[in-house]
N, C-alpha and C positions, 0 to 999 in steps of 0.2 A: 504494500500500500504506500502511495506517495506521501512523503512528509509535507505538512503544511509549512508555509514560509516561516511562521513563528517557531514551530518545532525544530525546523532545520537550523534556524539561527541559534536556538538554545543548545542544540547538539554541538554545533561548531564552537560556541563559546565554552562549553563544558570541556571539550577536548583541547582547546588552545590555551586556556587560562589555568595557572597553577591552583591547586586546591588551597582554600583559605586555611591558614594555620589554626588548629584548635587550641584553646587555652589548656595549660597544664592542669591536671587534677589537683585538688587541694591536698596537701600533705598533712596527715593527721598524726600527731605524736602524743605521748604520755610521759609525764615526769616520773623518773625513777630516783628514789631515795633509799639506798641499800644499806639498811642498818641490821640486816638479818644474818649475815654470813660469817660472823667471827665470834663464835661462842667464847665467853669469858671476857670479851672486850667491853669497854664502857657503853658504847651504843647498843650492842646486842643485849647486854644484861639490863639496860634501861627498858628495852622492849619487852623483856621477860616480866619485869615488874609492872609495867603499865598494862599489859594484856592478860596477865594471869588471873585477876579478879573475875568472879563469875559473870558479871554483866558484859565483859569485853572479850571473853575467850573465843567466841565465835568469829571475832575479827582476825584471828591469827591466820597468816597465809597457809595455803594448803599443805605445804611441806613441813609445817611445825608439828611437833609431837605434843598432843594435848591429853594429858592423863585423865581418865574418867573419874578419878577420886578427888579431883580438885587441887591436886598438887600443882606447883608452878609448871607452866608450859616450858618446852625446850626447843631450841633451834639446833638441828644437827649440823655436823661439819659441812662445809660447802660442797655442793654436788653439781658436776657438769650436767648430769641428766636432768636435774631440776631446772637449771637455766635453759637447757635445750627445749624442755617442755614449755617454759614460759615464752620462748621465741615462737614456737609453733602456735600457741594459743593466741598470742598477740597478732601474728600474721593472719591467722584464720579469721580473726575478728574484723580485720580491715585496717588496722593501725599500720602506719608506714615507718615510724621511727620512735625510739625512746630518747628522751632528753635526760641524760645522766647528770646528777649533781656531781661536779668535779671535785676531787680531793687529791692530795699529793700521792704519788706512786708509793705503795707500801702501807698506806693507811688502811685500817680495817674497813673504812667506808668505800674503798676502791675495789673491794673483793668482788662485788657484783659486776662491775665493769670488766674486771680481769676474766671472770667466767664467761661473760658475753664475748670478749675478744678471743677466747680460747675455743669457742664453739664452732663446729663445722657448719652450723646452720646460720651463722651471723650475717651472711650476705643477703638473707631473706628479710632482715630487719635492720634498717639503718639506724644510726645514732647521731646525736649531737651533744653539746655540753651546755649546762647551766653552771656558771661559775659565780659564787659569791664574791663580791668585791674584796672582802677580807682575805680571800685566798690569793689575790694578786700581790699581797705584801704591801710595801710602802715605796715611795719614790726613791728613797735612799737605800732600799733593800728589797727589790722586786723578787717575787717568788720564782721557783723553778717552773711553775705552770706557764709563765709568759714565754719561756724558752721551749717547753715540751709540747704545748698544744698545737703550734703551727703545723708540725708534721702530721699530727693526727687529723687535722682539718683537711689535709690533702688525701686522706685515706679514701679509697673508692667506695667504702661503706658509709661515709659521712653524709649526712643529710644536706642537700643543697636546695636553694630556692632562687627565685628571681633570675633565671637563666644560668644557673650553675654556681651560685655563690654559697659558700658554706655558712650554715646557720649557727649563730653563736649568741647565747643569752648571758648578759651580765646582770646579776641580781643583788638585792639587799644593800643598796647604796644608801647613804645618808649624807646630809650636808656636813655633819660633824666628822664623819669618816673622810670625806673629801678634804676637809681642812686639815685634819690631824695627820693623815697618811700620805696625802698628795699635795699638800700646800695649796689646796683650792682646786677648782674645776680645771684650770689650765694644766695643772700637773697630770691629772688623769687623762685629759685630752691628748697630751704628748705621749703618754704610755699607750693609749689606744692607737695613735698613729704609728708608733713603733711596732705594735702588735700586728696591725694591718700589713705593714711592710714585710714582716717576717712570714706571715701567712702567704702573701703573694710570692715571696722568694722560695717558699716550700712547694710552689706549683699549684696551690689550691685556689688561686684567684682572690678577688677582693671579698673578705668576709662580710656577711650580712649581720651586723651587730645590733642586737635588740636589748634595750634597757627595760628591766622588769620593775615596774612600779604601778600600783593601782591608783596612785594619787595624781590627778590631772595636772596640778601645779608643778609637781616634780617632773613629769613628762615634758611639760611645756618648756621648762628651763633646761633640763639635762640633755634631752635628745639632740637638739640643735647645737648646744654649747659643746657637747662631747663629740660631735660629728658622727653620731650613731644613725642607724637607718630606720628604726621602728621602735615601738613600745609594746610591751606585753605586761603580764603580771604572773607571779608564781602562784598565788592563790588570792581569792577575793571573797570577803565576807564582811558583814556589818555588825557583828557582835550581838545578834538578835537573841532573844530569850525564848528557847523552846519553840522555834518558828518552823513552819512547814518548808519542805525542800523548794517549793515554788518560789518562796521569798528569796532563797539563796540564788536560784537560777535567774530570777528577775534582776537581782542586784548585780550579778555578773554581767548580764546582757546590757544593762544601763551603763555599766562601766566601759564596755567596748564602745558604745555610742559616744560617751563623754571623751574617750581617748581620740576617736576618729574626728570629733568636732574640733580638735586642736589643729587639724590639718596634718597630722602625723600618721604614717602607715601603722597599722595595728596587726598584731598576731593575737587573736582572741584566746583567752583561757576559759575553757568550760570547767565547771566544778562538779566532780562526782560525789561531793559531800563535804561537810565540815562539822565535826563533832569531836572535840579534843578532850572529852571528859576523862579518858584513861590517863592523859598527861596531867590533868588537873588533880585527879585523885592521887597520882604518884608522879610528881614532877620529875622531869628528866634533868640530868646534871647541867646541860648546856642552856637551860632556861632558868637562870638564877632568879629572875623576876617573879616566877610563878610560885605562889604560896599554895600549899596543899589544900584542896577543897574550895579555893576561892574562884568562883565563876562556873560552878557546876551547872548553873541554869542557862548558860550561854552556848547554845548549840542549835543545829538544824536537824530536822527529821531526815532519815535516810531516804533516798529517792526510790520511787517505784521504777520498775524496768521501763515503763512507758515514759515517765518523766525524764529519766536520764537520757534515753535515746532521743527524745524530742529536743532537749537542751543542747546536746552535742550536735544534732543535725542543724540547729540554728547557728551554732558556732561555725560550722562548715560553710553554711550559706553566707554568713558574714565574711568569712575569710576569702570566699570566692570573689569578693569585690575589693580585696586589698592586694597591693603589689606582690607580696611574698606568696600569696595563695597557700598559707600554712595556718594550722590551728593546733592548739595545745590542750591537753586534758590534765587537770589536777585530780588524781595522780594514778600512776600504776600501783604504788605500794606505800602510800602514806596512811597505813591502816589505823594507827593509833590517833591520828588527827581526823579520821572519818572520811578521808578521800582515797578510795582504792578502786581498782578494776581487777586486780589479780584475784583468782578464785580463793575463797577463804575455807578454813577447815570445816568438814573434811574435804569437800570439793563443791563449793557453791559458786558456780560460774554464771549466775543470773545476770550480773552486770555486763559481762562480756557478750552473753547472748543478746541482751538488749541492744548493745552497740552494734553487733553484727547485723541485726535486723535494720537498724537505722542507717548504717553506713553501706551495707552491701546490696540491699534490695534495690536502691535507685540505679546502681551502676555495677551490676555483678561482673560483667566481663572486665571492666577496667580495674576493679579493686579487689575482688574476692575470689572469683573462680581461678584467676591466674595464680593466686596464692594459696589455694586450698590445700590443707594437709591430708 
């Protein structure tokens, strides 16, 4: 059958013009805070104390040993098989990367990252770093992290955004720390410029540096003055008293909008929960400000599967309108603070199943069938 003039013209255009580039899918990550892998160490024993009381035992990650007689929970020696299973679970859920809290090599808090790096499965799950500013040291005594991280940012498994730039979060800044450790914001800006140069020299390209703060005024000042690329937040909450999860999700989502209203690119952080009563009942050593029992009423209810999936889906939709096209979830394993995705003891994976439904159903070929275990 002869083609009409319009159909013929459309056919010629389709074959002569290059296909329009499709936007990159939103990269979805989850924060990892690995306090579980060094039995006898200060952070692991703090987790034993905070999660052993009866109300909190069900929050222990699936690999913990939870005696039925009420005796303290136990965390076994580090296991490569446990890490490999976490990678498989995360990948099957539709997550693209883990954002590891960075600690010095040899720290007990680096044991989770060591197990990840040793895994034969690691190429299936990318990684990036969240570095607390205190870990960078001082202007007159910079830490080894400033020298060791650039090569890791060049690793083929490192998460990139915005056309191949390695994603790097800098967290927990304060004006006091800027003044005391860096002689003011210009001192840290110089350190960031040096860090950028080292990352480029390592062959990783220009890092996409994200300042983590939920406070709009801090973002407005710090991001441009430091020469950073975007703003995000480690966690977002309003100190509510026994509030529903919807209040936490709404507060986080209003925070993304407030950050974007500053004209600064945003990587939104979705909240999987916030309920730090285990730490309030048994304060951890690194939170000297916390008095036992003070603030037990300040928490949010745990999300339902539907609520969690919907909140993360909204974070992904928000991220799709931002330059980096990346989203972050608090958290993979902040179990004693109430923010977790990892299956809990004995094996409650309801949060992961909710995320899989939210993340995979809309685009199965692009995100999940390709990664299915």
